[in-house]
PLY file of the C-alpha trace (Angstrom):
ply
format ascii 1.0
element vertex 427
property float x
property float y
property float z
element edge 426
property int vertex1
property int vertex2
end_header
-10.03 -16.00 16.31
-7.15 -14.47 18.06
-6.85 -10.33 18.46
-6.30 -8.15 15.92
-2.93 -6.23 16.45
-3.05 -3.17 14.80
0.41 -1.86 13.40
1.09 1.82 12.53
4.82 1.92 10.52
6.19 5.30 9.77
9.77 6.25 8.39
11.48 9.50 10.69
10.96 12.81 9.49
13.33 14.82 6.67
16.12 14.52 7.97
19.66 16.68 6.26
21.39 13.90 4.85
18.12 13.49 2.98
18.14 17.34 1.55
21.44 16.65 0.39
20.83 13.00 -1.11
22.77 11.21 1.14
23.25 7.89 2.08
22.40 7.51 5.70
22.89 3.81 6.99
23.61 3.19 10.81
25.50 6.50 10.64
23.94 8.95 13.02
25.35 12.55 11.69
22.39 13.51 10.45
19.40 15.09 11.68
15.73 16.38 11.62
15.27 19.55 9.39
12.84 22.01 10.39
10.60 20.83 7.93
11.25 17.25 8.88
10.33 18.50 12.84
7.27 19.69 11.01
6.21 16.58 9.79
6.74 14.90 12.93
4.26 17.29 14.53
1.85 16.92 12.03
2.22 13.12 12.14
1.51 13.06 16.19
-1.65 15.44 15.45
-2.99 12.84 12.99
-2.64 10.08 15.45
-4.05 12.48 18.53
-7.23 9.97 19.83
-5.76 6.62 17.54
-5.32 4.84 21.00
-2.05 3.85 19.99
-0.60 2.20 22.77
3.12 1.52 22.82
5.77 2.92 20.52
8.64 1.42 18.91
11.39 3.47 17.49
15.00 3.19 16.14
17.64 4.36 18.54
19.52 6.60 15.72
18.69 10.60 16.75
16.62 11.23 13.65
14.36 8.32 14.57
14.01 9.19 18.50
13.53 12.85 17.60
10.44 11.82 15.52
8.70 9.59 18.17
9.57 12.25 20.52
7.88 15.35 18.37
4.43 13.17 18.29
3.54 14.14 21.72
1.64 11.57 22.47
1.28 11.76 26.11
1.59 8.77 28.13
2.71 6.37 25.83
5.82 4.41 26.44
8.34 4.82 23.90
11.07 1.73 23.40
14.52 2.39 21.62
15.12 -1.30 19.70
18.65 -2.14 17.76
15.87 -4.14 15.76
14.62 -0.75 14.07
18.81 0.52 13.12
18.78 1.16 9.37
20.56 -1.42 6.97
24.12 -1.14 7.51
25.91 0.14 4.73
29.35 1.89 6.34
31.13 2.08 2.85
28.39 4.49 0.91
27.73 6.48 4.20
27.72 9.83 3.58
28.25 9.36 -0.60
25.59 10.63 -2.34
23.13 8.49 -4.31
25.01 9.10 -7.56
28.61 8.80 -5.73
27.23 5.79 -4.95
25.94 4.49 -8.48
29.29 6.24 -10.07
32.05 4.88 -7.64
30.42 1.58 -6.82
28.59 0.74 -10.34
28.54 -3.34 -9.95
27.81 -3.42 -6.32
24.89 -0.79 -6.90
23.53 -2.93 -9.67
23.69 -6.03 -7.45
22.14 -3.91 -4.27
18.89 -2.66 -6.48
18.37 -6.43 -8.53
19.67 -9.24 -6.39
19.71 -7.74 -2.80
19.87 -11.22 -1.34
23.80 -11.53 -3.09
24.48 -7.72 -2.28
28.19 -8.05 -0.18
29.64 -5.30 1.67
32.91 -5.67 3.69
32.93 -9.76 3.70
28.73 -9.23 4.92
25.45 -9.47 3.28
23.57 -6.36 4.80
20.25 -7.46 3.19
19.95 -10.29 4.57
20.78 -9.78 8.15
18.37 -6.54 7.97
15.99 -9.56 6.66
16.89 -11.12 10.06
16.61 -8.19 12.11
13.16 -7.71 10.82
11.81 -11.10 11.72
13.50 -11.06 14.88
11.86 -7.53 15.51
8.09 -8.78 15.10
8.84 -12.52 16.72
9.78 -10.10 19.84
7.12 -7.37 19.58
4.07 -8.97 17.87
3.41 -11.60 20.89
3.52 -9.37 23.63
0.73 -6.55 22.12
-2.14 -8.84 21.18
-5.51 -6.89 20.45
-3.63 -3.47 21.12
-2.45 -0.76 18.39
1.78 0.06 18.21
3.28 2.40 16.25
6.98 1.74 14.79
9.57 4.56 13.72
12.22 3.08 11.54
13.54 4.71 8.35
12.94 3.47 4.62
14.99 0.43 4.31
14.55 -1.65 7.56
10.59 -0.38 7.51
10.20 -1.86 3.89
12.19 -4.95 5.27
9.29 -4.85 8.33
6.60 -5.41 5.78
8.57 -7.71 2.83
8.44 -10.34 6.16
5.41 -9.45 7.93
3.42 -9.71 4.43
5.78 -12.85 2.82
7.10 -10.99 -0.31
10.47 -11.90 -1.85
13.21 -10.18 -0.33
14.04 -8.82 -4.19
10.55 -6.69 -3.46
11.73 -4.46 -0.44
12.23 -1.64 -3.62
8.21 -1.64 -4.60
7.20 -0.62 -1.23
7.68 3.60 -0.76
8.16 4.93 2.54
8.64 8.54 2.56
9.52 10.77 5.22
6.79 10.50 8.26
4.39 8.31 5.78
2.10 6.22 7.46
1.23 2.79 6.93
-1.51 0.56 8.19
-1.62 -3.27 8.74
-4.23 -5.55 10.40
-2.29 -8.55 12.09
-3.44 -11.68 13.36
-1.68 -14.77 13.46
-3.86 -16.78 10.98
-4.06 -13.82 8.29
-2.48 -10.04 7.75
-3.67 -7.57 6.16
-2.17 -4.62 4.55
-4.72 -1.71 4.82
-3.05 1.25 4.17
0.36 1.94 2.57
2.60 5.51 2.99
0.03 8.06 3.40
1.58 10.88 2.83
-1.25 13.99 3.17
-0.36 15.46 6.55
3.03 15.80 5.88
1.94 18.23 2.80
1.88 16.56 0.07
-1.50 14.72 -1.11
0.50 11.60 -3.01
4.15 11.31 -2.75
6.63 12.55 -5.53
6.41 10.92 -8.88
9.31 7.57 -9.75
9.70 8.38 -13.37
6.95 9.35 -15.98
4.83 6.37 -15.79
1.91 6.79 -13.05
-1.47 4.79 -12.57
-3.85 5.93 -9.96
-5.61 2.68 -9.42
-9.06 3.74 -8.06
-12.04 1.53 -6.50
-15.42 2.80 -7.28
-17.78 4.44 -5.12
-20.04 2.72 -2.52
-23.43 1.03 -3.48
-26.52 -0.03 -1.67
-25.34 -3.80 -2.24
-21.79 -2.83 -1.08
-23.78 -1.39 2.09
-26.15 -4.08 2.49
-23.55 -7.15 1.92
-25.10 -8.57 -1.36
-22.84 -9.81 -3.66
-22.56 -7.77 -7.23
-20.05 -9.59 -9.23
-20.80 -8.52 -12.62
-24.48 -7.23 -12.11
-24.83 -3.85 -13.23
-25.70 -2.29 -9.76
-25.30 1.49 -9.45
-23.29 4.02 -7.08
-25.99 5.29 -4.19
-25.57 8.58 -2.69
-22.68 7.86 -0.27
-20.76 6.40 -3.25
-21.44 9.71 -5.64
-19.93 11.59 -2.60
-16.99 9.81 -1.95
-16.60 9.62 -5.85
-16.49 13.30 -5.53
-13.83 13.32 -2.26
-11.64 11.68 -4.87
-12.38 13.49 -7.45
-11.26 16.53 -5.03
-8.18 14.30 -4.56
-6.85 14.31 -8.06
-7.85 17.83 -9.79
-4.78 18.83 -9.13
-2.73 16.08 -10.39
-1.76 15.73 -14.72
-4.10 13.17 -16.46
-3.23 11.84 -19.85
-5.64 9.28 -19.79
-8.89 7.30 -18.26
-10.05 3.70 -18.09
-12.58 2.08 -16.37
-15.02 -1.01 -16.42
-17.91 -0.52 -18.36
-19.96 -1.43 -15.17
-21.98 1.85 -14.05
-20.18 2.02 -10.64
-17.09 2.19 -12.09
-17.95 4.31 -14.95
-19.49 6.59 -13.40
-17.15 6.74 -10.63
-14.32 8.24 -13.44
-16.75 10.44 -15.03
-17.17 12.14 -11.47
-13.32 12.09 -11.34
-12.78 13.88 -14.89
-15.06 16.55 -14.03
-11.79 18.20 -13.16
-10.21 16.68 -16.15
-12.80 17.77 -19.28
-10.02 16.85 -22.02
-9.27 13.34 -21.02
-11.54 10.86 -22.96
-12.56 7.43 -20.96
-11.55 4.24 -22.05
-14.35 1.34 -21.23
-12.44 -2.48 -20.81
-14.68 -5.29 -20.28
-11.90 -7.46 -18.75
-11.89 -4.81 -15.71
-14.88 -5.93 -15.09
-15.73 -7.36 -11.21
-15.36 -11.10 -10.92
-18.20 -13.23 -11.64
-20.06 -14.82 -8.32
-22.15 -16.39 -10.76
-25.15 -18.15 -8.69
-23.68 -16.24 -5.52
-24.91 -12.84 -7.08
-27.90 -10.97 -5.76
-27.55 -13.21 -2.35
-26.65 -12.13 0.82
-23.86 -14.06 2.96
-26.65 -16.50 4.92
-28.30 -17.23 1.46
-24.97 -18.22 -0.03
-24.44 -19.92 3.05
-27.71 -21.89 2.79
-27.36 -22.81 -0.82
-23.36 -23.82 -0.47
-22.34 -24.91 2.78
-18.96 -24.05 3.94
-18.41 -22.49 0.59
-18.08 -19.23 2.25
-15.89 -20.04 4.63
-13.36 -21.46 2.29
-14.07 -17.78 -0.01
-13.26 -15.97 3.05
-9.59 -18.50 4.29
-8.97 -20.20 0.82
-9.91 -17.86 -1.84
-7.69 -19.78 -4.49
-9.55 -22.81 -3.97
-13.15 -21.72 -4.86
-14.87 -21.53 -8.27
-17.79 -19.54 -7.85
-21.39 -21.91 -9.39
-21.84 -20.34 -12.29
-18.68 -17.91 -12.50
-15.24 -17.36 -12.32
-12.64 -18.26 -9.75
-9.23 -16.41 -8.84
-7.17 -17.85 -11.23
-9.31 -16.45 -14.17
-9.47 -13.08 -12.50
-6.03 -13.28 -12.30
-5.29 -13.64 -16.13
-7.32 -11.29 -17.47
-6.63 -8.76 -14.74
-2.78 -9.25 -15.12
-2.86 -9.23 -19.29
-5.75 -6.00 -19.22
-2.60 -4.07 -16.75
0.43 -4.95 -19.20
-1.83 -3.72 -22.00
-2.51 -0.48 -19.62
1.23 0.08 -19.00
2.74 -0.75 -22.42
0.13 1.68 -24.38
0.81 4.44 -21.87
4.17 4.12 -20.87
5.91 8.00 -19.77
2.11 9.13 -19.26
-0.27 9.41 -16.09
-3.61 7.83 -15.53
-6.79 6.80 -13.13
-7.77 2.96 -13.88
-11.01 2.79 -12.18
-11.67 -0.75 -11.70
-13.48 -3.21 -8.64
-12.71 -4.92 -5.48
-10.88 -8.61 -6.93
-9.69 -6.57 -10.02
-7.68 -3.87 -8.00
-6.56 -6.91 -5.74
-5.47 -9.00 -8.66
-3.46 -6.32 -10.17
-1.86 -5.08 -6.76
-1.05 -8.67 -5.83
0.84 -9.47 -9.28
2.99 -6.17 -8.56
4.20 -8.83 -5.62
4.22 -12.24 -8.22
1.75 -13.26 -5.50
-0.73 -16.07 -6.27
-4.25 -15.96 -5.57
-3.68 -17.40 -2.24
-2.64 -14.02 -1.33
-5.89 -12.66 -2.30
-7.07 -10.82 0.96
-3.70 -9.35 1.58
-4.33 -5.75 0.06
-7.56 -3.78 1.49
-9.81 -1.47 -0.97
-12.18 0.83 0.14
-15.25 1.94 -1.83
-13.61 5.30 -3.68
-9.91 4.48 -2.96
-6.89 5.48 -4.36
-3.67 3.43 -4.64
-0.54 5.23 -6.84
1.62 2.75 -8.77
4.64 4.40 -10.78
7.03 2.81 -13.53
10.12 4.79 -13.08
12.01 2.01 -15.15
9.51 2.12 -18.09
6.67 -0.62 -18.55
9.46 -3.39 -18.57
10.85 -2.12 -15.48
9.78 -2.91 -11.99
6.76 -0.97 -10.28
7.04 1.02 -7.09
3.74 0.89 -4.80
3.34 4.50 -3.64
0.55 4.85 -1.73
-2.46 1.60 -1.33
-6.08 2.36 -0.77
-6.12 6.31 0.43
-9.79 6.87 1.26
-9.91 9.94 3.57
-7.96 13.04 4.67
-9.15 13.79 7.80
-8.79 11.12 9.33
-6.34 7.39 9.40
-8.56 4.25 9.51
-10.43 3.30 6.36
-13.74 3.58 7.65
-15.44 3.06 3.81
-18.22 -0.17 4.31
-16.24 -4.10 3.88
-19.45 -5.35 1.77
-19.72 -8.42 -0.34
-17.98 -7.42 -3.65
0 1
1 2
2 3
3 4
4 5
5 6
6 7
7 8
8 9
9 10
10 11
11 12
12 13
13 14
14 15
15 16
16 17
17 18
18 19
19 20
20 21
21 22
22 23
23 24
24 25
25 26
26 27
27 28
28 29
29 30
30 31
31 32
32 33
33 34
34 35
35 36
36 37
37 38
38 39
39 40
40 41
41 42
42 43
43 44
44 45
45 46
46 47
47 48
48 49
49 50
50 51
51 52
52 53
53 54
54 55
55 56
56 57
57 58
58 59
59 60
60 61
61 62
62 63
63 64
64 65
65 66
66 67
67 68
68 69
69 70
70 71
71 72
72 73
73 74
74 75
75 76
76 77
77 78
78 79
79 80
80 81
81 82
82 83
83 84
84 85
85 86
86 87
87 88
88 89
89 90
90 91
91 92
92 93
93 94
94 95
95 96
96 97
97 98
98 99
99 100
100 101
101 102
102 103
103 104
104 105
105 106
106 107
107 108
108 109
109 110
110 111
111 112
112 113
113 114
114 115
115 116
116 117
117 118
118 119
119 120
120 121
121 122
122 123
123 124
124 125
125 126
126 127
127 128
128 129
129 130
130 131
131 132
132 133
133 134
134 135
135 136
136 137
137 138
138 139
139 140
140 141
141 142
142 143
143 144
144 145
145 146
146 147
147 148
148 149
149 150
150 151
151 152
152 153
153 154
154 155
155 156
156 157
157 158
158 159
159 160
160 161
161 162
162 163
163 164
164 165
165 166
166 167
167 168
168 169
169 170
170 171
171 172
172 173
173 174
174 175
175 176
176 177
177 178
178 179
179 180
180 181
181 182
182 183
183 184
184 185
185 186
186 187
187 188
188 189
189 190
190 191
191 192
192 193
193 194
194 195
195 196
196 197
197 198
198 199
199 200
200 201
201 202
202 203
203 204
204 205
205 206
206 207
207 208
208 209
209 210
210 211
211 212
212 213
213 214
214 215
215 216
216 217
217 218
218 219
219 220
220 221
221 222
222 223
223 224
224 225
225 226
226 227
227 228
228 229
229 230
230 231
231 232
232 233
233 234
234 235
235 236
236 237
237 238
238 239
239 240
240 241
241 242
242 243
243 244
244 245
245 246
246 247
247 248
248 249
249 250
250 251
251 252
252 253
253 254
254 255
255 256
256 257
257 258
258 259
259 260
260 261
261 262
262 263
263 264
264 265
265 266
266 267
267 268
268 269
269 270
270 271
271 272
272 273
273 274
274 275
275 276
276 277
277 278
278 279
279 280
280 281
281 282
282 283
283 284
284 285
285 286
286 287
287 288
288 289
289 290
290 291
291 292
292 293
293 294
294 295
295 296
296 297
297 298
298 299
299 300
300 301
301 302
302 303
303 304
304 305
305 306
306 307
307 308
308 309
309 310
310 311
311 312
312 313
313 314
314 315
315 316
316 317
317 318
318 319
319 320
320 321
321 322
322 323
323 324
324 325
325 326
326 327
327 328
328 329
329 330
330 331
331 332
332 333
333 334
334 335
335 336
336 337
337 338
338 339
339 340
340 341
341 342
342 343
343 344
344 345
345 346
346 347
347 348
348 349
349 350
350 351
351 352
352 353
353 354
354 355
355 356
356 357
357 358
358 359
359 360
360 361
361 362
362 363
363 364
364 365
365 366
366 367
367 368
368 369
369 370
370 371
371 372
372 373
373 374
374 375
375 376
376 377
377 378
378 379
379 380
380 381
381 382
382 383
383 384
384 385
385 386
386 387
387 388
388 389
389 390
390 391
391 392
392 393
393 394
394 395
395 396
396 397
397 398
398 399
399 400
400 401
401 402
402 403
403 404
404 405
405 406
406 407
407 408
408 409
409 410
410 411
411 412
412 413
413 414
414 415
415 416
416 417
417 418
418 419
419 420
420 421
421 422
422 423
423 424
424 425
425 426
């Protein structure tokens, strides 16, 4: 295995153009606001002790100033032209409302089929895609086993994620990048994992601002003894352990001040109890149990440790780790079946509760299936999104149930540090 490179991705702090809701693009007229500078300093404080080896930054001043305000002493800072924001010369300086009004067809094309969007005889989104790919090709080979920080802009950051995660170009709108939000990726040539997306708790808000009226807080249950021991649970009804109850209480605190209209959980006790603990701050909300949110059935693997599975089913565990879409669990399910039931129940939820906010508490495999399907990804991408015990992921539907979702935050497990430190036990 090649050494893992950790990538931290952040957007510049709040700028004057952000406050005025103006298109910035590659114009360099915007500067950080006082709040933007405070956000940058707070980001730097969170990154102290993380062990950043190198910083790459857009040469535009709002990004450069953010990188400098991090105050990561001794860490080299390298400006890169490949981190410049998308080039939109005809729109720069206009408010977003002016763009929508003056260029309605172009704006629609940019939002719906961005790869076909043309400005001044050029294809800005396709150019940005090539720019992002060039950045990764140049930078990743330089830092095996190291931690790098990338300081960029909303659209280039989204495109960097699209290229590294293997998503479609049109999906870059589905990945939120808030000012100074932090994203964590674990990269190896064989595999990339999105550990966390757009964590903003250090900037003064626990979660990004809501887009539209439909928001779902997708939660994984707290830890069980079988998680900690690396024992396959599947649909065995294993309760939370003491650490799992503590994690659920921390999740409850994070969600205590948000509005909840509904609550849904898997009926398995580790999810149900997590949901019940969360609802201690929302006693007026009833809990609805949905059987199709149960964890993947591991069949004959359930109750067994990795070594026992390997002994009884030689080579199958390695296939599960490398090509999970090829595995039929003996006496259990395959991921296509999980994808089907998770996708169907998710569609029912967002349709039934359109215009509302609520929690859905489920399991590692189910949550991963839901997250993958936000981006039309097949089971081969199962390991792409990390889900720690007690983690919160935030999904908005700005245009309602029939529109495209926006992943606002992924895998928030703590607010006292950056890394997910929950156990990585069996499902």
